[in-house]
All heavy atoms as TSV, in Angstrom:
chain	resi	resn	atom	element	x	y	z
A	1	MET	N	N	105.123	126.383	23.092
A	1	MET	CA	C	105.070	126.170	24.456
A	1	MET	C	C	105.598	124.831	24.859
A	1	MET	O	O	105.199	123.842	24.225
A	1	MET	CB	C	103.629	126.409	24.965
A	1	MET	CG	C	103.461	126.373	26.459
A	1	MET	SD	S	101.751	126.587	27.005
A	1	MET	CE	C	101.520	128.284	26.768
A	2	THR	N	N	106.477	124.801	25.883
A	2	THR	CA	C	107.081	123.541	26.282
A	2	THR	C	C	106.040	122.755	27.181
A	2	THR	O	O	105.040	123.279	27.686
A	2	THR	CB	C	108.297	123.687	27.090
A	2	THR	OG1	O	108.013	124.381	28.214
A	2	THR	CG2	C	109.318	124.547	26.194
A	3	ASP	N	N	106.357	121.418	27.311
A	3	ASP	CA	C	105.526	120.554	28.200
A	3	ASP	C	C	105.506	121.137	29.640
A	3	ASP	O	O	104.479	121.141	30.309
A	3	ASP	CB	C	105.962	119.121	28.211
A	3	ASP	CG	C	105.682	118.432	26.894
A	3	ASP	OD1	O	104.815	118.920	26.089
A	3	ASP	OD2	O	106.329	117.402	26.604
A	4	TYR	N	N	106.716	121.592	30.048
A	4	TYR	CA	C	106.786	122.129	31.435
A	4	TYR	C	C	105.874	123.386	31.556
A	4	TYR	O	O	105.092	123.484	32.567
A	4	TYR	CB	C	108.207	122.580	31.688
A	4	TYR	CG	C	108.395	123.324	33.027
A	4	TYR	CD1	C	108.415	122.621	34.205
A	4	TYR	CD2	C	108.522	124.740	32.985
A	4	TYR	CE1	C	108.489	123.312	35.417
A	4	TYR	CE2	C	108.663	125.433	34.192
A	4	TYR	CZ	C	108.602	124.777	35.475
A	4	TYR	OH	O	108.719	125.384	36.596
A	5	GLU	N	N	105.910	124.249	30.598
A	5	GLU	CA	C	104.985	125.465	30.676
A	5	GLU	C	C	103.491	125.123	30.609
A	5	GLU	O	O	102.670	125.668	31.339
A	5	GLU	CB	C	105.369	126.384	29.432
A	5	GLU	CG	C	106.650	126.985	29.599
A	5	GLU	CD	C	107.144	127.796	28.353
A	5	GLU	OE1	O	106.726	127.320	27.267
A	5	GLU	OE2	O	107.821	128.725	28.456
A	6	LYS	N	N	103.170	123.978	29.887
A	6	LYS	CA	C	101.738	123.535	29.744
A	6	LYS	C	C	101.352	122.994	31.139
A	6	LYS	O	O	100.276	123.291	31.658
A	6	LYS	CB	C	101.616	122.469	28.763
A	6	LYS	CG	C	101.689	122.994	27.347
A	6	LYS	CD	C	101.544	121.875	26.367
A	6	LYS	CE	C	101.801	122.412	24.891
A	6	LYS	NZ	N	101.807	121.244	23.939
A	7	GLU	N	N	102.279	122.144	31.794
A	7	GLU	CA	C	101.946	121.648	33.062
A	7	GLU	C	C	101.844	122.699	34.084
A	7	GLU	O	O	100.907	122.639	34.940
A	7	GLU	CB	C	103.046	120.645	33.445
A	7	GLU	CG	C	102.971	119.341	32.703
A	7	GLU	CD	C	104.008	118.371	33.136
A	7	GLU	OE1	O	104.577	118.443	34.181
A	7	GLU	OE2	O	104.336	117.459	32.285
A	8	ARG	N	N	102.660	123.744	34.046
A	8	ARG	CA	C	102.564	124.859	34.967
A	8	ARG	C	C	101.356	125.648	34.883
A	8	ARG	O	O	100.700	125.847	35.913
A	8	ARG	CB	C	103.765	125.684	34.817
A	8	ARG	CG	C	103.824	126.846	35.857
A	8	ARG	CD	C	105.036	127.715	35.615
A	8	ARG	NE	N	104.895	128.859	36.460
A	8	ARG	CZ	C	105.712	129.219	37.474
A	8	ARG	NH1	N	106.694	128.402	37.766
A	8	ARG	NH2	N	105.556	130.282	38.236
A	9	LEU	N	N	100.877	125.873	33.676
A	9	LEU	CA	C	99.592	126.619	33.496
A	9	LEU	C	C	98.447	125.806	33.969
A	9	LEU	O	O	97.541	126.246	34.539
A	9	LEU	CB	C	99.420	126.954	31.966
A	9	LEU	CG	C	100.315	128.054	31.448
A	9	LEU	CD1	C	100.075	128.154	29.963
A	9	LEU	CD2	C	99.990	129.384	32.086
A	10	LEU	N	N	98.465	124.439	33.703
A	10	LEU	CA	C	97.431	123.541	34.155
A	10	LEU	C	C	97.313	123.508	35.646
A	10	LEU	O	O	96.370	123.557	36.294
A	10	LEU	CB	C	97.588	122.172	33.660
A	10	LEU	CG	C	96.506	121.083	33.923
A	10	LEU	CD1	C	95.233	121.590	33.362
A	10	LEU	CD2	C	96.920	119.774	33.397
A	11	PHE	N	N	98.575	123.432	36.281
A	11	PHE	CA	C	98.591	123.509	37.728
A	11	PHE	C	C	98.050	124.736	38.327
A	11	PHE	O	O	97.360	124.791	39.295
A	11	PHE	CB	C	100.098	123.250	38.184
A	11	PHE	CG	C	100.207	123.417	39.636
A	11	PHE	CD1	C	99.839	122.382	40.525
A	11	PHE	CD2	C	100.813	124.642	40.247
A	11	PHE	CE1	C	100.022	122.524	41.934
A	11	PHE	CE2	C	100.844	124.679	41.626
A	11	PHE	CZ	C	100.552	123.636	42.442
A	12	GLU	N	N	98.397	125.893	37.692
A	12	GLU	CA	C	98.008	127.184	38.150
A	12	GLU	C	C	96.434	127.287	38.054
A	12	GLU	O	O	95.752	127.817	38.888
A	12	GLU	CB	C	98.629	128.340	37.423
A	12	GLU	CG	C	100.107	128.516	37.838
A	12	GLU	CD	C	100.878	129.535	36.956
A	12	GLU	OE1	O	100.253	130.158	35.991
A	12	GLU	OE2	O	102.053	129.754	37.207
A	13	LYS	N	N	95.909	126.751	37.046
A	13	LYS	CA	C	94.462	126.684	36.769
A	13	LYS	C	C	93.760	125.863	37.951
A	13	LYS	O	O	92.796	126.238	38.453
A	13	LYS	CB	C	94.165	126.096	35.369
A	13	LYS	CG	C	92.669	126.051	35.174
A	13	LYS	CD	C	92.360	125.330	33.869
A	13	LYS	CE	C	90.849	125.139	33.615
A	13	LYS	NZ	N	90.571	124.494	32.412
A	14	TYR	N	N	94.305	124.692	38.207
A	14	TYR	CA	C	93.728	123.823	39.247
A	14	TYR	C	C	93.838	124.524	40.530
A	14	TYR	O	O	92.942	124.530	41.403
A	14	TYR	CB	C	94.431	122.485	39.268
A	14	TYR	CG	C	94.123	121.566	38.226
A	14	TYR	CD1	C	95.130	120.660	37.718
A	14	TYR	CD2	C	92.886	121.514	37.641
A	14	TYR	CE1	C	94.715	119.839	36.685
A	14	TYR	CE2	C	92.458	120.608	36.603
A	14	TYR	CZ	C	93.449	119.771	36.232
A	14	TYR	OH	O	93.132	118.901	35.175
A	15	LEU	N	N	95.040	125.191	40.929
A	15	LEU	CA	C	95.177	125.869	42.105
A	15	LEU	C	C	94.161	127.039	42.283
A	15	LEU	O	O	93.635	127.275	43.330
A	15	LEU	CB	C	96.657	126.389	42.174
A	15	LEU	CG	C	97.037	127.124	43.427
A	15	LEU	CD1	C	96.885	126.130	44.697
A	15	LEU	CD2	C	98.483	127.593	43.363
A	16	GLU	N	N	93.968	127.706	41.239
A	16	GLU	CA	C	92.953	128.848	41.246
A	16	GLU	C	C	91.588	128.332	41.528
A	16	GLU	O	O	90.824	128.832	42.414
A	16	GLU	CB	C	93.009	129.581	39.903
A	16	GLU	CG	C	92.113	130.827	39.869
A	16	GLU	CD	C	92.124	131.637	38.549
A	16	GLU	OE1	O	93.278	131.561	37.946
A	16	GLU	OE2	O	91.163	132.036	38.023
A	17	GLU	N	N	91.202	127.254	40.914
A	17	GLU	CA	C	89.980	126.637	41.148
A	17	GLU	C	C	89.755	126.044	42.560
A	17	GLU	O	O	88.730	126.315	43.141
A	17	GLU	CB	C	89.627	125.507	40.222
A	17	GLU	CG	C	89.365	125.961	38.778
A	17	GLU	CD	C	89.252	124.837	37.766
A	17	GLU	OE1	O	89.011	123.703	38.221
A	17	GLU	OE2	O	89.309	125.034	36.507
A	18	PHE	N	N	90.886	125.575	43.022
A	18	PHE	CA	C	90.819	125.058	44.426
A	18	PHE	C	C	90.675	126.202	45.459
A	18	PHE	O	O	89.861	126.147	46.348
A	18	PHE	CB	C	92.134	124.356	44.661
A	18	PHE	CG	C	92.226	123.795	46.079
A	18	PHE	CD1	C	91.640	122.580	46.528
A	18	PHE	CD2	C	92.886	124.557	47.157
A	18	PHE	CE1	C	91.652	122.095	47.788
A	18	PHE	CE2	C	92.995	124.103	48.404
A	18	PHE	CZ	C	92.397	122.853	48.742
A	19	ARG	N	N	91.389	127.268	45.149
A	19	ARG	CA	C	91.272	128.448	46.140
A	19	ARG	C	C	89.882	129.066	46.044
A	19	ARG	O	O	89.476	129.633	47.035
A	19	ARG	CB	C	92.346	129.466	45.854
A	19	ARG	CG	C	93.740	129.020	46.257
A	19	ARG	CD	C	94.733	130.050	45.920
A	19	ARG	NE	N	96.067	129.687	46.475
A	19	ARG	CZ	C	97.213	130.014	46.090
A	19	ARG	NH1	N	97.235	130.969	45.079
A	19	ARG	NH2	N	98.337	129.654	46.552
A	20	GLU	N	N	89.272	129.026	44.874
A	20	GLU	CA	C	87.959	129.578	44.796
A	20	GLU	C	C	86.934	128.627	45.517
A	20	GLU	O	O	86.021	129.134	46.225
A	20	GLU	CB	C	87.481	129.701	43.351
A	20	GLU	CG	C	88.124	130.810	42.699
A	20	GLU	CD	C	87.783	130.867	41.161
A	20	GLU	OE1	O	86.986	130.029	40.648
A	20	GLU	OE2	O	88.431	131.607	40.374
A	21	LYS	N	N	87.095	127.413	45.425
A	21	LYS	CA	C	86.212	126.472	46.060
A	21	LYS	C	C	86.441	126.383	47.587
A	21	LYS	O	O	85.470	126.275	48.371
A	21	LYS	CB	C	86.414	125.130	45.460
A	21	LYS	CG	C	85.397	124.084	45.839
A	21	LYS	CD	C	85.506	122.814	45.096
A	21	LYS	CE	C	84.438	121.822	45.510
A	21	LYS	NZ	N	84.491	120.581	44.724
A	22	TYR	N	N	87.691	126.514	48.040
A	22	TYR	CA	C	88.065	126.396	49.517
A	22	TYR	C	C	88.824	127.570	49.901
A	22	TYR	O	O	90.047	127.558	50.046
A	22	TYR	CB	C	88.848	125.105	49.725
A	22	TYR	CG	C	88.230	123.851	49.286
A	22	TYR	CD1	C	88.574	123.217	48.109
A	22	TYR	CD2	C	87.122	123.361	50.020
A	22	TYR	CE1	C	87.983	122.067	47.696
A	22	TYR	CE2	C	86.602	122.116	49.628
A	22	TYR	CZ	C	87.003	121.539	48.410
A	22	TYR	OH	O	86.381	120.341	47.993
A	23	PRO	N	N	88.120	128.770	50.051
A	23	PRO	CA	C	88.865	129.947	50.387
A	23	PRO	C	C	89.589	130.036	51.772
A	23	PRO	O	O	90.662	130.555	51.803
A	23	PRO	CB	C	87.736	131.040	50.309
A	23	PRO	CG	C	86.501	130.328	50.539
A	23	PRO	CD	C	86.744	128.930	49.965
A	24	GLN	N	N	89.088	129.373	52.725
A	24	GLN	CA	C	89.666	129.440	54.049
A	24	GLN	C	C	90.167	128.012	54.385
A	24	GLN	O	O	89.325	127.052	54.266
A	24	GLN	CB	C	88.626	129.849	55.113
A	24	GLN	CG	C	88.165	131.346	54.906
A	24	GLN	CD	C	89.330	132.237	55.192
A	24	GLN	OE1	O	90.178	132.018	55.998
A	24	GLN	NE2	N	89.409	133.349	54.515
A	25	PRO	N	N	91.288	127.859	54.894
A	25	PRO	CA	C	91.737	126.503	55.368
A	25	PRO	C	C	90.950	126.068	56.631
A	25	PRO	O	O	90.530	126.893	57.468
A	25	PRO	CB	C	93.188	126.704	55.772
A	25	PRO	CG	C	93.363	128.092	55.952
A	25	PRO	CD	C	92.329	128.873	55.124
A	26	GLU	N	N	90.713	124.862	56.763
A	26	GLU	CA	C	90.042	124.240	57.910
A	26	GLU	C	C	90.872	124.403	59.122
A	26	GLU	O	O	90.368	124.538	60.272
A	26	GLU	CB	C	89.565	122.867	57.678
A	26	GLU	CG	C	88.465	122.791	56.664
A	26	GLU	CD	C	87.928	121.338	56.573
A	26	GLU	OE1	O	88.086	120.600	57.510
A	26	GLU	OE2	O	87.506	120.923	55.482
A	27	LEU	N	N	92.200	124.226	58.971
A	27	LEU	CA	C	93.077	124.239	60.057
A	27	LEU	C	C	94.123	125.211	59.809
A	27	LEU	O	O	94.859	125.143	58.778
A	27	LEU	CB	C	93.679	122.801	60.264
A	27	LEU	CG	C	94.662	122.690	61.383
A	27	LEU	CD1	C	94.015	122.889	62.724
A	27	LEU	CD2	C	95.238	121.251	61.310
A	28	THR	N	N	94.326	126.146	60.765
A	28	THR	CA	C	95.414	127.176	60.543
A	28	THR	C	C	96.693	126.686	61.264
A	28	THR	O	O	96.677	126.330	62.428
A	28	THR	CB	C	94.950	128.432	61.191
A	28	THR	OG1	O	93.650	128.810	60.607
A	28	THR	CG2	C	95.972	129.520	60.995
A	29	LEU	N	N	97.790	126.618	60.553
A	29	LEU	CA	C	99.074	126.275	61.152
A	29	LEU	C	C	99.599	127.473	61.932
A	29	LEU	O	O	99.458	128.591	61.579
A	29	LEU	CB	C	100.049	125.884	60.007
A	29	LEU	CG	C	99.609	124.729	59.177
A	29	LEU	CD1	C	100.674	124.480	58.070
A	29	LEU	CD2	C	99.405	123.471	59.994
A	30	THR	N	N	100.139	127.082	62.997
A	30	THR	CA	C	100.711	128.187	63.921
A	30	THR	C	C	102.242	127.973	64.014
A	30	THR	O	O	102.762	127.094	63.487
A	30	THR	CB	C	100.107	128.001	65.314
A	30	THR	OG1	O	100.439	126.748	65.839
A	30	THR	CG2	C	98.626	128.108	65.294
A	31	SER	N	N	102.855	128.873	64.715
A	31	SER	CA	C	104.218	128.839	64.858
A	31	SER	C	C	104.693	127.654	65.655
A	31	SER	O	O	103.806	127.005	66.334
A	31	SER	CB	C	104.739	130.168	65.545
A	31	SER	OG	O	104.197	130.162	66.906
A	32	ARG	N	N	105.941	127.308	65.730
A	32	ARG	CA	C	106.387	126.103	66.398
A	32	ARG	C	C	106.109	126.164	67.857
A	32	ARG	O	O	105.870	125.167	68.493
A	32	ARG	CB	C	107.853	125.989	66.207
A	32	ARG	CG	C	108.267	125.574	64.831
A	32	ARG	CD	C	109.741	125.380	64.736
A	32	ARG	NE	N	110.124	124.491	63.649
A	32	ARG	CZ	C	111.209	123.843	63.523
A	32	ARG	NH1	N	112.126	124.014	64.369
A	32	ARG	NH2	N	111.475	123.044	62.481
A	33	GLY	N	N	106.097	127.307	68.470
A	33	GLY	CA	C	105.877	127.399	69.918
A	33	GLY	C	C	104.440	127.131	70.346
A	33	GLY	O	O	104.235	127.103	71.542
A	34	ASN	N	N	103.528	127.210	69.456
A	34	ASN	CA	C	102.082	127.186	69.847
A	34	ASN	C	C	101.297	126.257	68.981
A	34	ASN	O	O	100.438	126.709	68.238
A	34	ASN	CB	C	101.542	128.578	69.752
A	34	ASN	CG	C	100.234	128.782	70.567
A	34	ASN	OD1	O	99.776	127.853	71.178
A	34	ASN	ND2	N	99.457	129.799	70.168
A	35	PRO	N	N	101.538	124.918	69.070
A	35	PRO	CA	C	100.817	124.038	68.235
A	35	PRO	C	C	99.333	123.895	68.572
A	35	PRO	O	O	98.907	124.111	69.817
A	35	PRO	CB	C	101.454	122.718	68.342
A	35	PRO	CG	C	102.124	122.711	69.748
A	35	PRO	CD	C	102.503	124.279	69.910
A	36	ASP	N	N	98.454	123.567	67.747
A	36	ASP	CA	C	97.060	123.302	67.991
A	36	ASP	C	C	96.931	122.129	68.931
A	36	ASP	O	O	97.424	121.053	68.688
A	36	ASP	CB	C	96.363	122.976	66.659
A	36	ASP	CG	C	94.828	122.929	66.808
A	36	ASP	OD1	O	94.349	122.573	67.853
A	36	ASP	OD2	O	94.176	123.259	65.804
A	37	PRO	N	N	96.249	122.335	70.138
A	37	PRO	CA	C	96.173	121.296	71.141
A	37	PRO	C	C	95.471	120.077	70.621
A	37	PRO	O	O	95.708	118.982	71.065
A	37	PRO	CB	C	95.348	121.972	72.267
A	37	PRO	CG	C	95.225	123.370	71.893
A	37	PRO	CD	C	95.603	123.647	70.490
A	38	ARG	N	N	94.536	120.176	69.608
A	38	ARG	CA	C	93.861	119.076	69.060
A	38	ARG	C	C	94.823	118.180	68.284
A	38	ARG	O	O	94.728	116.954	68.421
A	38	ARG	CB	C	92.788	119.482	68.156
A	38	ARG	CG	C	91.652	120.285	68.850
A	38	ARG	CD	C	90.718	120.893	67.818
A	38	ARG	NE	N	91.469	121.817	67.077
A	38	ARG	CZ	C	90.886	122.469	65.939
A	38	ARG	NH1	N	89.715	122.170	65.617
A	38	ARG	NH2	N	91.577	123.324	65.338
A	39	LEU	N	N	95.771	118.813	67.598
A	39	LEU	CA	C	96.765	117.981	66.888
A	39	LEU	C	C	97.718	117.267	67.801
A	39	LEU	O	O	98.011	116.162	67.631
A	39	LEU	CB	C	97.573	118.874	65.843
A	39	LEU	CG	C	96.791	119.414	64.723
A	39	LEU	CD1	C	97.747	120.343	63.888
A	39	LEU	CD2	C	96.364	118.360	63.864
A	40	VAL	N	N	98.059	118.013	68.836
A	40	VAL	CA	C	99.010	117.429	69.817
A	40	VAL	C	C	98.347	116.192	70.498
A	40	VAL	O	O	98.934	115.072	70.608
A	40	VAL	CB	C	99.332	118.396	71.011
A	40	VAL	CG1	C	100.131	117.756	72.092
A	40	VAL	CG2	C	100.139	119.555	70.389
A	41	GLU	N	N	97.075	116.261	70.846
A	41	GLU	CA	C	96.335	115.116	71.378
A	41	GLU	C	C	96.249	114.050	70.435
A	41	GLU	O	O	96.432	112.866	70.756
A	41	GLU	CB	C	95.042	115.548	71.896
A	41	GLU	CG	C	94.284	114.470	72.670
A	41	GLU	CD	C	94.977	113.970	73.898
A	41	GLU	OE1	O	95.740	114.688	74.513
A	41	GLU	OE2	O	94.713	112.811	74.208
A	42	LEU	N	N	95.896	114.359	69.157
A	42	LEU	CA	C	95.786	113.314	68.118
A	42	LEU	C	C	97.077	112.588	67.960
A	42	LEU	O	O	97.191	111.371	67.869
A	42	LEU	CB	C	95.380	113.988	66.873
A	42	LEU	CG	C	95.249	113.083	65.580
A	42	LEU	CD1	C	94.311	111.946	65.876
A	42	LEU	CD2	C	94.921	113.804	64.332
A	43	VAL	N	N	98.213	113.307	67.871
A	43	VAL	CA	C	99.547	112.655	67.731
A	43	VAL	C	C	99.834	111.779	68.894
A	43	VAL	O	O	100.297	110.701	68.733
A	43	VAL	CB	C	100.589	113.728	67.504
A	43	VAL	CG1	C	101.996	113.154	67.665
A	43	VAL	CG2	C	100.419	114.443	66.197
A	44	ARG	N	N	99.570	112.205	70.108
A	44	ARG	CA	C	99.685	111.353	71.331
A	44	ARG	C	C	98.952	110.065	71.232
A	44	ARG	O	O	99.405	109.008	71.533
A	44	ARG	CB	C	99.381	112.140	72.520
A	44	ARG	CG	C	100.413	113.148	72.903
A	44	ARG	CD	C	100.066	113.829	74.210
A	44	ARG	NE	N	101.109	114.843	74.561
A	44	ARG	CZ	C	100.822	115.964	75.190
A	44	ARG	NH1	N	99.629	116.238	75.707
A	44	ARG	NH2	N	101.845	116.803	75.364
A	45	LEU	N	N	97.660	110.182	70.842
A	45	LEU	CA	C	96.792	108.994	70.751
A	45	LEU	C	C	97.324	108.027	69.693
A	45	LEU	O	O	97.344	106.769	69.897
A	45	LEU	CB	C	95.395	109.425	70.417
A	45	LEU	CG	C	94.540	110.093	71.544
A	45	LEU	CD1	C	93.247	110.652	70.992
A	45	LEU	CD2	C	94.332	109.135	72.677
A	46	LEU	N	N	97.698	108.625	68.469
A	46	LEU	CA	C	98.222	107.717	67.500
A	46	LEU	C	C	99.623	107.072	67.856
A	46	LEU	O	O	99.820	105.935	67.596
A	46	LEU	CB	C	98.417	108.495	66.208
A	46	LEU	CG	C	97.080	108.983	65.511
A	46	LEU	CD1	C	97.372	109.885	64.420
A	46	LEU	CD2	C	96.247	107.795	65.165
A	47	ALA	N	N	100.404	107.816	68.581
A	47	ALA	CA	C	101.692	107.238	69.022
A	47	ALA	C	C	101.444	106.171	70.026
A	47	ALA	O	O	102.126	105.012	70.021
A	47	ALA	CB	C	102.594	108.345	69.637
A	48	ARG	N	N	100.495	106.321	71.011
A	48	ARG	CA	C	100.243	105.320	71.990
A	48	ARG	C	C	99.714	104.026	71.240
A	48	ARG	O	O	99.979	102.933	71.580
A	48	ARG	CB	C	99.224	105.804	72.948
A	48	ARG	CG	C	99.778	106.722	73.991
A	48	ARG	CD	C	98.666	107.028	75.062
A	48	ARG	NE	N	99.030	108.319	75.659
A	48	ARG	CZ	C	98.306	109.361	75.710
A	48	ARG	NH1	N	97.001	109.303	75.192
A	48	ARG	NH2	N	98.594	110.480	76.226
A	49	LYS	N	N	98.796	104.198	70.328
A	49	LYS	CA	C	98.125	103.078	69.583
A	49	LYS	C	C	99.241	102.325	68.807
A	49	LYS	O	O	99.298	101.088	68.913
A	49	LYS	CB	C	97.096	103.547	68.696
A	49	LYS	CG	C	96.407	102.493	67.861
A	49	LYS	CD	C	95.389	103.008	67.032
A	49	LYS	CE	C	94.591	101.852	66.386
A	49	LYS	NZ	N	94.622	101.827	64.980
A	50	ALA	N	N	100.099	103.077	68.186
A	50	ALA	CA	C	101.188	102.399	67.407
A	50	ALA	C	C	102.144	101.708	68.304
A	50	ALA	O	O	102.607	100.555	67.999
A	50	ALA	CB	C	101.979	103.514	66.599
A	51	ALA	N	N	102.446	102.248	69.448
A	51	ALA	CA	C	103.317	101.581	70.484
A	51	ALA	C	C	102.650	100.250	70.946
A	51	ALA	O	O	103.353	99.222	71.076
A	51	ALA	CB	C	103.662	102.505	71.592
A	52	ARG	N	N	101.430	100.370	71.270
A	52	ARG	CA	C	100.757	99.128	71.847
A	52	ARG	C	C	100.653	98.057	70.695
A	52	ARG	O	O	100.965	96.878	70.960
A	52	ARG	CB	C	99.223	99.472	72.149
A	52	ARG	CG	C	99.088	100.151	73.551
A	52	ARG	CD	C	97.686	100.123	74.057
A	52	ARG	NE	N	96.828	100.986	73.198
A	52	ARG	CZ	C	96.629	102.305	73.438
A	52	ARG	NH1	N	97.249	102.882	74.484
A	52	ARG	NH2	N	95.913	103.018	72.640
A	53	GLU	N	N	100.414	98.408	69.501
A	53	GLU	CA	C	100.412	97.446	68.328
A	53	GLU	C	C	101.721	96.831	68.196
A	53	GLU	O	O	101.892	95.649	67.917
A	53	GLU	CB	C	99.850	98.088	67.120
A	53	GLU	CG	C	98.393	98.386	67.174
A	53	GLU	CD	C	97.930	99.249	65.969
A	53	GLU	OE1	O	98.775	99.607	65.048
A	53	GLU	OE2	O	96.698	99.492	65.907
A	54	TYR	N	N	102.803	97.627	68.260
A	54	TYR	CA	C	104.187	97.162	68.088
A	54	TYR	C	C	104.482	96.191	69.203
A	54	TYR	O	O	105.011	95.112	68.932
A	54	TYR	CB	C	105.186	98.330	68.047
A	54	TYR	CG	C	106.537	97.851	67.948
A	54	TYR	CD1	C	107.090	97.417	66.792
A	54	TYR	CD2	C	107.353	97.940	69.133
A	54	TYR	CE1	C	108.441	96.959	66.756
A	54	TYR	CE2	C	108.637	97.471	69.037
A	54	TYR	CZ	C	109.228	97.009	67.917
A	54	TYR	OH	O	110.507	96.586	67.870
A	55	LEU	N	N	104.256	96.552	70.387
A	55	LEU	CA	C	104.552	95.671	71.554
A	55	LEU	C	C	103.820	94.343	71.492
A	55	LEU	O	O	104.344	93.355	71.752
A	55	LEU	CB	C	104.227	96.393	72.806
A	55	LEU	CG	C	105.251	97.496	73.218
A	55	LEU	CD1	C	104.754	98.172	74.524
A	55	LEU	CD2	C	106.635	97.007	73.421
A	56	GLU	N	N	102.521	94.457	71.040
A	56	GLU	CA	C	101.745	93.248	70.927
A	56	GLU	C	C	102.307	92.295	69.858
A	56	GLU	O	O	102.416	91.144	70.017
A	56	GLU	CB	C	100.287	93.600	70.572
A	56	GLU	CG	C	99.391	92.404	70.549
A	56	GLU	CD	C	99.215	91.754	71.925
A	56	GLU	OE1	O	99.270	92.407	72.951
A	56	GLU	OE2	O	99.099	90.532	71.922
A	57	SER	N	N	102.746	92.896	68.699
A	57	SER	CA	C	103.311	92.135	67.595
A	57	SER	C	C	104.658	91.494	68.073
A	57	SER	O	O	104.982	90.306	67.721
A	57	SER	CB	C	103.489	92.917	66.342
A	57	SER	OG	O	104.546	93.881	66.550
A	58	GLU	N	N	105.394	92.179	68.844
A	58	GLU	CA	C	106.740	91.652	69.436
A	58	GLU	C	C	106.384	90.526	70.348
A	58	GLU	O	O	107.162	89.518	70.291
A	58	GLU	CB	C	107.498	92.780	70.118
A	58	GLU	CG	C	108.209	93.769	69.193
A	58	GLU	CD	C	109.197	93.137	68.270
A	58	GLU	OE1	O	110.108	92.439	68.711
A	58	GLU	OE2	O	109.073	93.259	67.117
A	59	LYS	N	N	105.454	90.657	71.243
A	59	LYS	CA	C	105.068	89.610	72.213
A	59	LYS	C	C	104.664	88.338	71.367
A	59	LYS	O	O	105.104	87.219	71.730
A	59	LYS	CB	C	103.908	90.036	73.109
A	59	LYS	CG	C	104.301	90.936	74.125
A	59	LYS	CD	C	103.123	91.262	74.984
A	59	LYS	CE	C	103.352	92.367	76.045
A	59	LYS	NZ	N	102.245	92.785	76.794
A	60	LYS	N	N	103.865	88.554	70.312
A	60	LYS	CA	C	103.449	87.357	69.643
A	60	LYS	C	C	104.673	86.688	68.889
A	60	LYS	O	O	104.678	85.425	68.862
A	60	LYS	CB	C	102.379	87.766	68.540
A	60	LYS	CG	C	101.054	88.088	69.161
A	60	LYS	CD	C	99.977	88.482	68.044
A	60	LYS	CE	C	98.722	88.841	68.730
A	60	LYS	NZ	N	97.738	89.294	67.734
A	61	ALA	N	N	105.525	87.593	68.305
A	61	ALA	CA	C	106.717	86.924	67.650
A	61	ALA	C	C	107.594	86.207	68.556
A	61	ALA	O	O	108.101	85.115	68.300
A	61	ALA	CB	C	107.468	88.032	66.896
A	62	ARG	N	N	107.818	86.775	69.805
A	62	ARG	CA	C	108.637	86.028	70.818
A	62	ARG	C	C	107.996	84.736	71.303
A	62	ARG	O	O	108.663	83.706	71.497
A	62	ARG	CB	C	108.916	87.030	71.962
A	62	ARG	CG	C	109.881	88.075	71.612
A	62	ARG	CD	C	110.196	88.770	72.826
A	62	ARG	NE	N	111.150	89.894	72.362
A	62	ARG	CZ	C	111.998	90.521	73.234
A	62	ARG	NH1	N	112.066	90.156	74.481
A	62	ARG	NH2	N	112.776	91.456	72.824
A	63	SER	N	N	106.713	84.810	71.480
A	63	SER	CA	C	106.088	83.513	72.006
A	63	SER	C	C	105.976	82.460	70.844
A	63	SER	O	O	106.204	81.290	71.117
A	63	SER	CB	C	104.594	83.784	72.412
A	63	SER	OG	O	103.793	84.245	71.413
A	64	ALA	N	N	105.860	82.881	69.616
A	64	ALA	CA	C	105.956	81.959	68.581
A	64	ALA	C	C	107.366	81.359	68.399
A	64	ALA	O	O	107.585	80.184	68.143
A	64	ALA	CB	C	105.501	82.631	67.195
A	65	ASP	N	N	108.426	82.237	68.567
A	65	ASP	CA	C	109.800	81.756	68.472
A	65	ASP	C	C	110.094	80.788	69.635
A	65	ASP	O	O	110.817	79.783	69.470
A	65	ASP	CB	C	110.781	82.857	68.527
A	65	ASP	CG	C	110.761	83.741	67.230
A	65	ASP	OD1	O	110.256	83.203	66.184
A	65	ASP	OD2	O	111.219	84.948	67.248
A	66	SER	N	N	109.613	81.065	70.817
A	66	SER	CA	C	109.935	80.219	72.000
A	66	SER	C	C	109.180	78.900	71.961
A	66	SER	O	O	109.541	77.926	72.547
A	66	SER	CB	C	109.580	80.977	73.329
A	66	SER	OG	O	108.188	81.218	73.409
A	67	SER	N	N	108.040	78.854	71.216
A	67	SER	CA	C	107.302	77.617	71.135
A	67	SER	C	C	107.823	76.673	70.046
A	67	SER	O	O	107.375	75.525	69.887
A	67	SER	CB	C	105.800	77.841	70.913
A	67	SER	OG	O	105.592	78.551	69.736
A	68	LYS	N	N	108.618	77.128	69.137
A	68	LYS	CA	C	109.177	76.345	67.984
A	68	LYS	C	C	110.168	75.392	68.689
A	68	LYS	O	O	111.023	75.704	69.471
A	68	LYS	CB	C	109.922	77.262	67.047
A	68	LYS	CG	C	109.017	78.020	66.191
A	68	LYS	CD	C	109.818	78.784	65.161
A	68	LYS	CE	C	108.955	79.755	64.411
A	68	LYS	NZ	N	109.682	80.531	63.405
A	69	PRO	N	N	110.102	74.072	68.209
A	69	PRO	CA	C	111.133	73.176	68.639
A	69	PRO	C	C	112.486	73.400	68.040
A	69	PRO	O	O	112.532	73.857	66.897
A	69	PRO	CB	C	110.642	71.713	68.203
A	69	PRO	CG	C	109.552	72.092	67.232
A	69	PRO	CD	C	109.126	73.492	67.357
A	70	MET	N	N	113.578	73.146	68.755
A	70	MET	CA	C	114.921	73.403	68.144
A	70	MET	C	C	115.524	72.096	67.727
A	70	MET	O	O	115.411	71.156	67.910
A	70	MET	CB	C	115.773	74.074	69.226
A	70	MET	CG	C	115.314	75.442	69.451
A	70	MET	SD	S	116.567	76.314	70.424
A	70	MET	CE	C	115.964	77.980	70.423
């Protein structure tokens, strides 16, 4: 038996144990046209937070650059 075959069998064993332990997914994926509204809201919140953090870091960088003597 090759290493690849051994790894595949081990993976299949882990996958089988995982499916037995967690038979139902917590979150069901839907088609592209109908995303889970909770995920949409989460993505919006994360995007807003990331944008605020980016703008804040840019402001700090600019103020630091403008206060440096030339």
